N, CA and C of each residue as an Amber inpcrd file, in Angstrom:
protein
   501
   0.8450000  -1.1710000   0.0000000   0.0000000   0.0000000   0.0000000
   0.8950000   1.2400000   0.0000000   0.6240000   2.1370000  -0.8830000
   1.4260000   3.3470000  -1.0170000   0.7640000   4.5020000  -0.2750000
   1.5590000   5.1640000   0.5360000   1.0400000   6.3150000   1.2740000
   1.4510000   7.5860000   0.5450000   0.4940000   8.4250000   0.2650000
   0.7870000   9.6870000  -0.3980000   0.5850000  10.8320000   0.5810000
   1.4890000  11.7470000   0.5150000   1.3350000  12.9450000   1.3240000
   0.4840000  13.9350000   0.5440000  -0.4950000  14.4390000   1.1900000
  -1.3540000  15.4240000   0.5560000  -1.0280000  16.7720000   1.1810000
  -0.6700000  17.6950000   0.3400000  -0.3580000  19.0220000   0.8360000
  -1.6040000  19.8780000   0.7020000  -1.9920000  20.4640000   1.8080000
  -3.1520000  21.3410000   1.8050000  -2.6410000  22.7660000   1.9420000
  -3.0360000  23.5870000   1.0290000  -2.6240000  24.9850000   1.0800000
  -3.6960000  25.7680000   1.8210000  -3.2810000  26.4100000   2.8650000
  -4.2120000  27.1910000   3.6620000  -3.9510000  28.6640000   3.3870000
  -4.9670000  29.3500000   2.9790000  -4.8560000  30.7740000   2.7440000
  -5.2660000  31.4840000   4.0200000  -4.4020000  32.3470000   4.4940000
  -4.7530000  33.0660000   5.7070000  -4.1940000  34.4710000   5.6540000
  -4.7830000  35.3080000   6.4490000  -4.2500000  36.6450000   6.6190000
  -3.1560000  36.5250000   7.6550000  -2.0260000  37.1080000   7.3810000
  -0.9210000  36.9570000   8.3130000  -0.1280000  38.2490000   8.3810000
   0.1990000  38.6510000   9.6010000   1.0820000  39.7920000   9.8000000
   2.4990000  39.3530000   9.5030000   3.3300000  40.2890000   9.0820000
   4.7100000  39.8900000   8.8670000   5.4250000  39.7650000  10.2140000
   6.5270000  39.1060000  10.2080000   7.2680000  38.8080000  11.4310000
   7.6890000  40.0820000  12.1710000   8.0510000  41.1190000  11.4260000
   8.4750000  42.3690000  12.0630000   7.3340000  42.9940000  12.8670000
   6.1180000  42.9030000  12.3610000   4.9720000  43.4360000  13.0970000
   4.7490000  42.6240000  14.3640000   4.8720000  41.3260000  14.2600000
   4.7500000  40.4560000  15.4270000   5.8040000  40.8260000  16.4700000
   7.0400000  40.9840000  16.0340000   8.1140000  41.3800000  16.9520000
   7.8420000  42.7540000  17.5590000   7.3070000  43.6720000  16.7640000
   7.0080000  45.0110000  17.2740000   6.0050000  44.9410000  18.4170000
   5.0070000  44.0880000  18.2840000   4.0110000  43.9500000  19.3480000
   4.6520000  43.3410000  20.5890000   5.5650000  42.4070000  20.4070000
   6.2940000  41.8240000  21.5450000   7.1090000  42.9080000  22.2530000
   7.8360000  43.7120000  21.4860000   8.6670000  44.7790000  22.0610000
   7.7910000  45.8290000  22.7410000   6.7190000  46.2420000  22.0760000
   5.8110000  47.2150000  22.6820000   5.1630000  46.6540000  23.9450000
   4.8650000  45.3700000  23.9320000   4.3070000  44.7310000  25.1280000
   5.2660000  44.8140000  26.2980000   6.5370000  44.5920000  26.0280000
   7.5530000  44.7140000  27.0770000   7.6240000  46.1520000  27.5810000
   7.5450000  47.0930000  26.6640000   7.5660000  48.5050000  27.0510000
   6.3340000  48.8520000  27.8850000   5.2010000  48.2540000  27.5600000
   3.9760000  48.5070000  28.3190000   4.0940000  47.9670000  29.7410000
   4.7650000  46.8280000  29.8990000   4.9790000  46.2650000  31.2400000
   5.8220000  47.2000000  32.0930000   6.6490000  47.9800000  31.4380000
   7.5540000  48.8920000  32.1430000   7.1900000  50.3330000  31.8030000
   5.9130000  50.6450000  31.8490000   5.4150000  51.9640000  31.4570000
   6.1820000  53.0820000  32.1560000   6.5370000  54.0740000  31.3700000
   7.2370000  55.2240000  31.9140000   8.7470000  55.0940000  31.9460000
   9.2530000  53.8910000  31.7760000  10.7070000  53.6750000  31.7820000
  11.2900000  53.8470000  30.3970000  12.4450000  54.4580000  30.3480000
  13.1890000  54.5870000  29.0930000  14.1050000  53.3790000  29.0100000
  13.9910000  52.6400000  27.8950000  14.7740000  51.4120000  27.7270000
  15.5880000  51.4720000  26.4510000  16.7620000  50.8800000  26.4960000
  17.6120000  50.8050000  25.3050000  17.1790000  49.6260000  24.4430000
  17.6140000  49.6510000  23.1960000  17.3300000  48.5350000  22.2910000
  17.9190000  47.2510000  22.8480000  19.1330000  47.3300000  23.4020000
  19.7850000  46.1350000  23.9520000  18.9950000  45.5680000  25.1250000
  18.4990000  46.4310000  26.0030000  17.7230000  45.9580000  27.1580000
  16.4120000  45.3250000  26.7100000  15.7640000  45.9260000  25.7200000
  14.5100000  45.3620000  25.2070000  14.7590000  44.0440000  24.4870000
  15.8570000  43.9630000  23.7650000  16.2100000  42.7110000  23.0860000
  16.4570000  41.6150000  24.1100000  17.1680000  41.9520000  25.1670000
  17.4550000  40.9780000  26.2200000  16.1670000  40.4980000  26.8930000
  15.2470000  41.4200000  27.1370000  13.9930000  41.0780000  27.8160000
  13.0450000  40.2700000  26.9410000  13.1100000  40.4720000  25.6290000
  12.1470000  39.8200000  24.7330000  12.7020000  38.6430000  23.9500000
  14.0200000  38.5760000  23.8100000  14.6120000  37.5260000  22.9910000
  14.6530000  37.8630000  21.5120000  14.1930000  39.0520000  21.1480000
  14.2570000  39.5050000  19.7560000  15.6680000  40.0620000  19.5370000
  16.3270000  39.7180000  18.4310000  17.7040000  40.1860000  18.2030000
  17.8340000  41.7160000  18.2450000  18.9560000  42.1890000  18.7760000
  19.2020000  43.6290000  18.9310000  19.0320000  44.4020000  17.6180000
  19.6040000  43.9470000  16.4810000  19.4220000  44.7210000  15.2450000
  17.9460000  44.8650000  14.8510000  17.1780000  43.8200000  15.0860000
  15.7470000  43.8620000  14.7700000  15.0400000  44.8450000  15.6820000
  15.3360000  44.7840000  16.9770000  14.7200000  45.7080000  17.9340000
  15.0840000  47.1440000  17.5730000  16.3430000  47.3890000  17.2540000
  16.7800000  48.7450000  16.8810000  16.0020000  49.2690000  15.6790000
  15.8630000  48.4340000  14.6660000  15.1360000  48.8280000  13.4610000
  13.6740000  49.1320000  13.7880000  13.0520000  48.2710000  14.5840000
  11.6530000  48.4710000  14.9550000  11.4590000  49.7450000  15.7650000
  12.3520000  49.9850000  16.7110000  12.2370000  51.1760000  17.5490000
  12.3210000  52.4440000  16.7060000  13.2160000  52.4570000  15.7390000
  13.3390000  53.6260000  14.8580000  12.0690000  53.8280000  14.0360000
  11.5240000  52.7340000  13.5080000  10.2880000  52.8310000  12.7220000
   9.1350000  53.3360000  13.5780000   9.0230000  52.8090000  14.7870000
   7.9020000  53.1930000  15.6430000   8.0550000  54.6160000  16.1650000
   9.2820000  55.0560000  16.3970000   9.5200000  56.4380000  16.8290000
   9.1870000  57.4090000  15.6880000   9.4650000  56.9980000  14.4550000
   9.2070000  57.8580000  13.2940000   7.7240000  58.1680000  13.1230000
   6.8520000  57.2820000  13.5950000   5.4030000  57.5060000  13.4820000
   4.7790000  57.8360000  14.8380000   5.6200000  58.1510000  15.8060000
   5.1940000  58.6100000  17.1370000   4.4390000  57.5790000  17.9680000
   4.6750000  56.2990000  17.7280000   4.1320000  55.2830000  18.6340000
   4.9210000  55.2900000  19.9390000   6.1960000  55.5900000  19.8300000
   7.0850000  55.6750000  20.9850000   7.9250000  56.9350000  20.8330000
   8.6200000  57.3020000  21.9040000   9.5030000  58.4640000  21.8120000
  10.9390000  58.0320000  22.0380000  11.8390000  58.7250000  21.3480000
  13.2730000  58.4700000  21.4890000  13.8500000  59.5160000  22.4330000
  14.6980000  59.0690000  23.3560000  15.3420000  59.9580000  24.3250000
  16.8410000  59.8600000  24.1230000  17.4750000  60.9990000  23.8870000
  18.9200000  61.0250000  23.6490000  19.6720000  61.1640000  24.9620000
  20.9610000  60.9080000  24.8790000  21.8270000  61.1420000  26.0220000
  22.2910000  59.8610000  26.6780000  23.0620000  60.0240000  27.7570000
  23.6510000  58.8830000  28.4630000  22.5900000  57.9240000  28.9920000
  21.4600000  58.4420000  29.3990000  20.3780000  57.5830000  29.9030000
  19.2580000  57.5010000  28.8760000  19.6510000  57.5860000  27.6170000
  18.6810000  57.5970000  26.5360000  18.1400000  56.2190000  26.2060000
  17.1850000  56.2300000  25.3330000  16.5350000  54.9990000  24.9000000
  15.1710000  55.3360000  24.3370000  14.2370000  54.4550000  24.5480000
  12.8950000  54.6240000  23.9990000  11.8600000  54.3780000  25.0830000
  10.7230000  55.0680000  24.9490000   9.6290000  54.8920000  25.9040000
   8.3010000  54.9560000  25.1620000   7.3170000  54.3010000  25.7230000
   5.9640000  54.3480000  25.1910000   5.4040000  55.7380000  25.4920000
   4.8650000  56.4060000  24.4960000   4.3520000  57.7680000  24.6630000
   2.9990000  57.8290000  25.3510000   2.1980000  56.8030000  25.1630000
   0.8310000  56.8000000  25.6820000   0.5990000  55.5510000  26.5080000
  -0.4530000  55.5470000  27.2980000  -0.7970000  54.3050000  27.9950000
  -1.0840000  53.2010000  26.9770000  -0.7740000  51.9790000  27.3360000
  -0.9850000  50.8450000  26.4310000  -2.4450000  50.7320000  25.9920000
  -3.3650000  51.1580000  26.8360000  -4.7860000  51.0930000  26.5000000
  -5.1680000  52.0980000  25.4150000  -4.2830000  53.0400000  25.1190000
  -4.5620000  54.0570000  24.1050000  -3.8930000  53.7520000  22.7650000
  -3.1930000  52.6300000  22.6780000  -2.5090000  52.2420000  21.4390000
  -3.2520000  51.0480000  20.8510000  -3.8260000  51.2150000  19.6610000
  -4.5760000  50.1090000  19.0580000  -3.6660000  49.2290000  18.2070000
  -4.1010000  48.0070000  18.0440000  -3.3780000  47.0780000  17.1770000
  -3.3600000  47.6260000  15.7470000  -4.4200000  48.3070000  15.3450000
  -4.4560000  48.9230000  14.0180000  -3.2820000  49.8760000  13.8330000
  -3.0340000  50.7280000  14.8240000  -1.9290000  51.6910000  14.7290000
  -0.5870000  50.9870000  14.5630000  -0.4060000  49.9210000  15.3070000
   0.8650000  49.1890000  15.2500000   1.0540000  48.5680000  13.8700000
   0.0090000  47.9090000  13.3810000   0.0920000  47.2720000  12.0630000
   0.3620000  48.3180000  10.9830000  -0.3700000  49.4200000  11.0140000
  -0.1870000  50.4460000   9.9930000   1.1990000  51.0820000  10.0600000
   1.7500000  51.1970000  11.2530000   3.0910000  51.7760000  11.3970000
   4.1370000  50.9210000  10.6960000   3.9290000  49.6130000  10.6870000
   4.9320000  48.7110000  10.1270000   4.5910000  48.1640000   8.7520000
   3.2990000  48.0670000   8.4430000   2.9090000  47.4330000   7.1830000
   2.1550000  48.3480000   6.2320000   1.7630000  49.5120000   6.6940000
   0.9720000  50.4020000   5.8550000  -0.5090000  50.1380000   6.0380000
  -1.3280000  50.6760000   5.1390000  -2.7790000  50.5540000   5.2920000
  -3.2400000  49.0970000   5.3590000  -4.2600000  48.8770000   6.1510000
  -4.8400000  47.5390000   6.2760000  -5.8500000  47.3820000   5.1450000
  -5.5640000  46.4850000   4.2270000  -6.4360000  46.2770000   3.0850000
  -6.2570000  44.8590000   2.5640000  -7.3710000  44.2040000   2.3240000
  -7.3230000  42.8410000   1.8040000  -7.0390000  42.8050000   0.3120000
  -7.4880000  43.8150000  -0.3920000  -7.2500000  43.8750000  -1.8320000
  -6.7590000  45.2720000  -2.1940000  -6.1530000  45.3900000  -3.3580000
  -5.6030000  46.6780000  -3.7900000  -6.6920000  47.7290000  -3.9760000
  -7.8710000  47.3190000  -4.4020000  -8.9250000  48.3040000  -4.6430000
  -9.4690000  48.8870000  -3.3420000  -9.2080000  48.2440000  -2.2370000
  -9.6910000  48.7330000  -0.9470000  -8.7570000  49.7770000  -0.3660000
  -7.4590000  49.6450000  -0.6040000  -6.5170000  50.5710000   0.0300000
  -6.2420000  51.8260000  -0.7880000  -6.9050000  51.9650000  -1.9290000
  -6.7260000  53.1640000  -2.7340000  -5.4520000  53.1640000  -3.5600000
  -4.8370000  52.0150000  -3.7030000  -3.6130000  51.9250000  -4.5010000
  -3.9260000  52.2690000  -5.9500000  -2.9600000  52.8260000  -6.6070000
  -3.1740000  53.1970000  -8.0010000  -3.2010000  51.9870000  -8.9170000
  -2.4790000  50.9390000  -8.5570000  -2.4410000  49.7460000  -9.3940000
  -3.4770000  48.7370000  -8.9190000  -4.6340000  48.8000000  -9.4970000
  -5.6850000  47.8380000  -9.1850000  -5.8510000  46.9150000 -10.3870000
  -6.7540000  45.9780000 -10.2630000  -6.9510000  45.0530000 -11.3700000
  -7.6970000  45.7360000 -12.5170000  -7.7050000  45.0700000 -13.6480000
  -8.3000000  45.6360000 -14.8570000  -9.8160000  45.8080000 -14.7590000
 -10.4660000  45.0610000 -13.8950000 -11.9310000  45.1120000 -13.8330000
 -12.4480000  45.9150000 -12.6400000 -11.5750000  46.6640000 -12.0180000
 -11.9850000  47.4000000 -10.8170000 -13.2150000  48.2750000 -11.0580000
 -13.2390000  48.9950000 -12.1610000 -14.3330000  49.9320000 -12.4330000
 -15.6970000  49.2470000 -12.5430000 -15.7270000  47.9850000 -12.9180000
 -17.0020000  47.2810000 -13.0650000 -17.1370000  46.0940000 -12.1100000
 -16.2780000  46.0100000 -11.1400000 -16.2560000  44.8460000 -10.2510000
 -17.4230000  44.8690000  -9.2590000 -18.2380000  43.8270000  -9.2700000
 -19.3590000  43.7750000  -8.3300000 -18.9200000  43.4310000  -6.8980000
 -17.6940000  43.0170000  -6.7230000 -17.2090000  42.6170000  -5.3990000
 -16.5760000  43.7550000  -4.6050000 -16.2620000  44.8440000  -5.2580000
 -15.5240000  45.9170000  -4.5840000 -16.2330000  46.3860000  -3.3100000
 -17.5120000  46.6130000  -3.3840000 -18.2640000  47.0380000  -2.1950000
 -18.2050000  46.0030000  -1.0870000 -18.2370000  44.7320000  -1.4710000
 -18.1550000  43.6700000  -0.4690000 -16.7840000  43.6410000   0.1850000
 -15.7260000  43.8240000  -0.6100000 -14.3840000  43.8530000  -0.0200000
 -14.2480000  45.0430000   0.9250000 -14.8780000  46.1530000   0.5690000
 -14.8490000  47.3060000   1.4720000 -15.5210000  46.9750000   2.8000000
 -16.6520000  46.2760000   2.7390000 -17.3460000  45.8780000   3.9800000
 -16.4790000  44.9580000   4.8180000 -15.8700000  43.9700000   4.1800000
 -15.0040000  43.0270000   4.8990000 -13.8200000  43.7720000   5.5070000
 -13.2280000  44.6510000   4.7370000 -12.0770000  45.4140000   5.2190000
 -12.4560000  46.2850000   6.4210000 -13.6160000  46.9350000   6.3490000
 -14.0750000  47.7570000   7.4870000 -14.3050000  46.9040000   8.7250000
 -14.8440000  45.7030000   8.5470000 -15.0910000  44.8140000   9.6890000
 -13.7760000  44.3780000  10.3380000 -12.7980000  44.0420000   9.5160000
 -11.4900000  43.6410000  10.0530000 -10.8470000  44.8110000  10.7740000
 -10.9140000  45.9580000  10.1640000 -10.3210000  47.1440000  10.7870000
 -11.0210000  47.4850000  12.1030000 -12.3320000  47.3840000  12.1400000
 -13.0700000  47.6580000  13.3810000 -12.6630000  46.6710000  14.4720000
 -12.4820000  45.4180000  14.0930000 -12.0490000  44.4170000  15.0820000
 -10.6670000  44.7600000  15.6160000  -9.7510000  45.1400000  14.7420000
  -8.3910000  45.4960000  15.1760000  -8.3790000  46.7960000  15.9760000
  -9.2660000  47.7310000  15.6270000  -9.3790000  48.9790000  16.3900000
  -9.8540000  48.7100000  17.8170000 -10.5740000  47.6170000  17.9920000
 -11.1100000  47.2730000  19.3090000 -10.1310000  46.5400000  20.2070000
  -8.9360000  46.2670000  19.7150000  -7.9220000  45.5710000  20.5100000
  -6.7610000  46.5360000  20.7380000  -6.3960000  46.7140000  21.9930000
  -5.3050000  47.6310000  22.3230000  -4.0600000  46.8590000  22.7280000
  -2.9750000  47.5960000  22.8480000  -1.7340000  46.9960000  23.3370000
  -1.9470000  46.4450000  24.7430000  -2.7440000  47.1340000  25.5470000
  -3.0420000  46.6400000  26.9020000  -3.7430000  45.2870000  26.8370000
  -4.6400000  45.1140000  25.8750000  -5.3160000  43.8230000  25.6970000
  -4.3190000  42.7400000  25.3130000  -3.3640000  43.0960000  24.4820000
  -2.3570000  42.1240000  24.0490000  -1.4350000  41.7360000  25.1990000
  -1.1530000  42.6870000  26.0790000  -0.2800000  42.4210000  27.2250000
  -0.9980000  41.5560000  28.2500000  -2.3020000  41.7780000  28.4070000
  -3.0900000  41.0090000  29.3700000  -4.2780000  40.3850000  28.6530000
  -4.0250000  39.3650000  27.8410000  -5.1070000  38.7940000  27.0480000
  -6.2210000  38.1650000  27.8720000  -5.9290000  37.7710000  29.1020000
  -6.9730000  37.1680000  29.9240000  -8.0400000  38.1890000  30.2800000
  -7.6610000  39.4500000  30.3580000  -8.6300000  40.4930000  30.6490000
  -9.6160000  40.6780000  29.5140000  -9.1690000  40.4070000  28.3000000
 -10.0210000  40.5980000  27.1370000 -10.7730000  39.3250000  26.7600000
 -10.0570000  38.2440000  26.7390000 -10.6420000  36.9580000  26.3760000
 -10.4080000  36.0010000  27.5430000 -11.3530000  35.8890000  28.4560000
 -11.1230000  35.0340000  29.6200000 -10.7390000  33.6110000  29.2180000
  -9.7790000  33.0740000  29.9310000  -9.3280000  31.7100000  29.6710000
 -10.3460000  30.7630000  30.2780000 -10.7360000  29.7940000  29.5120000
 -11.6950000  28.8150000  30.0270000 -10.9830000  27.8150000  30.9150000
 -11.6110000  27.4950000  32.0150000 -11.0500000  26.5050000  32.9220000
 -11.3310000  25.1310000  32.3450000 -10.2970000  24.2810000  32.2570000
 -10.5410000  22.9470000  31.7160000 -11.4760000  22.1510000  32.6270000
 -12.2240000  21.2810000  32.0190000 -13.1280000  20.4290000  32.7920000
 -12.3100000  19.5250000  33.7020000 -12.8290000  19.2320000  34.8890000
 -12.0770000  18.3560000  35.7910000 -11.9330000  16.9610000  35.1990000
 -10.8370000  16.3090000  35.5380000 -10.5950000  14.9490000  35.0780000
 -11.4470000  14.0130000  35.9140000 -12.1850000  13.1710000  35.2390000
 -13.0310000  12.2170000  35.9480000 -12.2780000  10.9080000  36.1020000
 -12.2920000  10.3980000  37.3060000 -11.6460000   9.1170000  37.5670000
 -12.7400000   8.0730000  37.7510000 -12.6780000   6.9940000  37.0020000
 -13.7250000   5.9730000  37.1280000 -13.6900000   5.3340000  38.5170000
 -14.8530000   5.0680000  39.0090000 -14.9430000   4.3600000  40.2910000
 -15.7000000   3.0660000  40.0570000 -15.4470000   2.1180000  40.8960000
 -16.1300000   0.8400000  40.7780000 -17.3730000   0.8960000  41.6440000
 -18.5160000   0.6620000  41.0230000 -19.7720000   0.6890000  41.7540000
 -19.8610000  -0.5520000  42.6190000 -20.2020000  -0.3480000  43.8690000
 -20.3730000  -1.4760000  44.7800000 -19.0700000  -2.0270000  45.3180000
 -17.9560000  -1.3700000  45.0840000 -16.6660000  -1.8680000  45.5900000
 -16.6070000  -1.6870000  47.0910000 -15.9560000  -2.5950000  47.7450000
 -15.8030000  -2.5200000  49.2020000 -14.8690000  -1.3770000  49.5310000
 -15.2260000  -0.6600000  50.5810000 -14.3950000   0.4720000  50.9560000
 -13.5970000   0.1730000  52.1620000
């Protein structure tokens, strides 16, 4: 009997790795609200490589998600409370506009049938729904996910008992 491997291709929406790392770094900064931290200290605390952290910090400072502090005790700090920073802002800072298709984000290069496409309005609705969901999640929610999505307690393990067994 011959066994064949079947490859299933799963299409999914996925953030790039840098955005994921940015949320990890920002989460660490949120845990230490008000503290100015260096790229090296944040890299050490998160396990994200120093060059990656440095690049992310510069990108996030450029769009005012965080502030850069110069000098001997310089570094980076979160400008706002974590509850005031949405996941949408973080994604847009690193990846640009949130859009499932080119016709939704206003890009100049859309498909040839954009002007007559019956799906464009539907993609706009889907895009707005995704954006609204991301707008509803803050960095504070990401840092404390149990506060947003309570963890379900697993059901207790049942141990079989023998009915009528002598005790």
